[in-house]
SEZAKOL-703190 format. One record per residue (C-alpha): residue in one letter; z, y, x. Coordinates in steps of 0.1 Angstrom, whole numbers. Each point is the difference from the previous one (the first is absolute). Layout:
BEGIN
> residu	c3	c2	c1
> A	Z	Y	X
...
// end
This chain:
BEGIN
> residu	c3	c2	c1
> X	127	21	-91
> X	19	-4	32
> X	9	29	23
> X	-7	-12	36
> X	7	33	18
> X	6	36	-9
> X	-28	10	-23
> X	-18	-33	5
> X	-2	-25	-29
> X	-14	-35	-3
> X	-17	-11	-32
> X	-21	-30	-11
> X	11	-36	-4
> X	17	-28	19
> X	-35	-8	15
> X	-14	34	9
> X	10	36	6
> X	-11	35	-4
> X	20	31	10
> X	9	35	-11
> X	8	28	24
> X	16	32	-13
> X	4	34	16
> X	6	34	-16
> X	-6	-11	-35
> X	-33	-16	9
> X	-10	-36	8
> X	-23	-22	19
> X	-7	-36	-11
> X	-8	-26	26
> X	-23	-26	-16
> X	-6	-4	-37
> X	14	-34	-7
> X	-18	-20	-27
> X	-20	13	-29
> X	28	-3	-26
> X	27	17	21
> X	-6	37	-6
> X	29	-1	-25
> X	23	-11	28
> X	-10	31	20
> X	5	23	-30
> X	34	-15	-6
> X	10	4	36
> X	-12	36	0
> X	19	7	-32
> X	32	-13	15
> X	-4	26	27
> X	-8	28	-24
> X	-37	-1	9
> X	-32	-5	-19
> X	-35	-14	9
> X	-13	35	7
> X	26	3	27
> X	-18	-27	20
> X	-23	18	25
> X	-19	-32	10
> X	-1	-37	1
> X	-7	-12	36
> X	-15	-35	3
> X	7	-24	29
> X	-30	-19	-13
> X	-20	-8	-31
> X	12	-35	-10
> X	9	-4	-37
> X	37	0	6
> X	-2	33	19
> X	-26	20	-18
> X	11	-12	-35
> X	7	30	-21
> X	-16	26	23
> X	-31	4	-23
> X	22	6	-31
> X	22	25	19
> X	-32	17	13
> X	-13	4	-35
> X	32	20	-7
> X	-7	23	29
> X	18	-18	29
> X	-18	2	34
> X	-6	-33	18
> X	-4	-2	37
> X	-13	-28	23
> X	-12	-4	35
> X	-35	10	8
> X	-9	-37	6
> X	17	-13	-31
> X	-14	27	-23
> X	-33	-19	-9
> X	20	-30	-10
> X	25	20	-20
> X	-29	17	-19
> X	-18	-33	-6
> X	-30	9	22
> X	8	-30	22
> X	15	-34	-9
> X	36	-7	8
> X	9	-31	20
> X	25	-20	-20
> X	12	-36	0
> X	-11	-21	-29
> X	24	-22	-21
> X	-15	-33	13
> X	8	12	36
> X	38	2	-9
> X	24	-29	7
> X	0	-10	-37
> X	22	-31	8
> X	30	23	5
> X	22	12	-28
> X	5	33	17
> X	-38	7	-3
> X	2	-3	-38
> X	30	23	-1
> X	-19	25	20
> X	-31	-2	-21
> X	19	2	-33
> X	20	30	12
> X	-32	19	10
> X	-20	-10	-31
> X	28	14	-22
> X	-3	35	16
> X	-38	0	-1
> X	-12	-13	33
> X	-33	-17	-9
> X	-25	21	20
> X	1	32	20
> X	-8	30	-22
> X	-19	27	17
> X	7	37	-2
> X	-26	27	-6
> X	6	18	32
> X	24	4	29
> X	11	26	24
> X	-3	-15	34
> X	22	2	31
> X	-6	-7	36
> X	18	-21	25
> X	32	17	11
> X	-2	28	-26
> X	32	16	-12
> X	-5	2	-37
> X	10	32	-17
> X	21	-18	-27
> X	37	-4	-8
> X	17	-20	26
> X	-26	8	26
> X	-15	-34	6
> X	-22	-5	30
> X	-30	-24	-4
> X	-1	-29	25
> X	-31	-21	-1
> X	9	-37	-1
> X	-33	-18	-8
> X	-4	-38	-3
> X	15	-7	-34
> X	-28	21	-13
> X	-25	20	20
> X	17	34	-7
> X	37	-11	-4
> X	25	28	9
> X	37	2	4
> X	21	31	-4
> X	27	13	23
> X	27	26	-9
> X	5	10	36
> X	31	21	-3
> X	17	-27	-20
> X	-14	-31	19
> X	-11	-16	-33
> X	-32	-20	0
> X	-20	-12	-30
> X	-20	-30	12
> X	-20	-10	-31
> X	-12	-36	7
> X	-2	4	38
> X	34	-17	1
> X	21	-16	-28
> X	37	-10	-2
> X	-4	-29	-24
> X	-22	-30	-3
> X	-22	4	-31
> X	2	-37	-9
> X	37	-8	7
> X	34	15	2
> X	-2	4	38
> X	8	36	11
> X	-3	19	32
> X	-29	18	18
> X	-33	-19	0
> X	-37	3	-1
> X	-19	-12	-30
> X	-22	-31	4
> X	-33	7	17
> X	-20	-7	-32
> X	16	32	-14
> X	-15	22	27
> X	-35	14	4
> X	4	-4	37
> X	31	-20	12
> X	-5	9	37
> X	-1	37	-9
> X	31	-4	-22
> X	19	-14	30
> X	-12	29	22
> X	12	24	-27
> X	35	-14	4
> X	-1	11	36
> X	-7	35	-13
> X	30	-2	-23
> X	23	-14	27
> X	-6	32	20
> X	13	23	-27
> X	35	14	-2
> X	12	-14	-34
> X	33	-16	-10
> X	-6	-6	-37
> X	-30	-21	-9
> X	-12	2	-36
> X	-27	-27	-7
> X	-23	-7	-29
> X	17	-34	-5
> X	37	-7	6
> X	32	19	5
> X	5	30	23
> X	6	-10	37
> X	26	19	19
> X	-7	-2	37
> X	-27	11	23
> X	-36	-7	-9
> X	-4	-15	34
> X	26	-26	-9
> X	-17	-7	-33
> X	-34	-4	16
> X	14	-24	26
> X	15	-21	-27
> X	-32	1	-21
> X	-21	-12	29
> X	23	-29	7
// end
């Protein structure tokens, strides 16, 4: 577990991230990693003197397998799961999730195989659905530790959301923007390839939404934290 800001922690692997926010002895989890990663969360909580029942909710950026991973297992233990109103039917399995298939990947690149092996090890085979979710609306300030505000950023999935900690200028971008190439060692802000998005045009439009936010620490679903304005990150990604 890596502390990336006061009371903000990064967990996951070298290829994907989920995050832990703490406040007043309680916690919010941003995304749920892969299906085998609940022990990573439990270990991170324990290192801070917290337990699973101190987590008030898992908030999902979207319902892909490397973001919704252990949410169902955590929910069976009493943890609340939240998703956007639009993403909710996907998270609960009522509607299919758009996901790239292995034959669509650049299998000729060594980095692709490193990426696949890393995700398979942590249980990313298919997106597990959750029984139910508590939904949030665009722009809603969630009544959870850390006070994340939901920012709709559709395109990667139909109901993708980012989360802004307004008073701290910290932005969790999910897969709206990444800071590493999934199939190589290249780092820096970028968009995922179009094949990864439900609607590539909408995904680019969502970057315009992000660029207008006041954020100076960007925490993506893939890659290292980016210190600098989100507007700068978006400009780099679009290049």
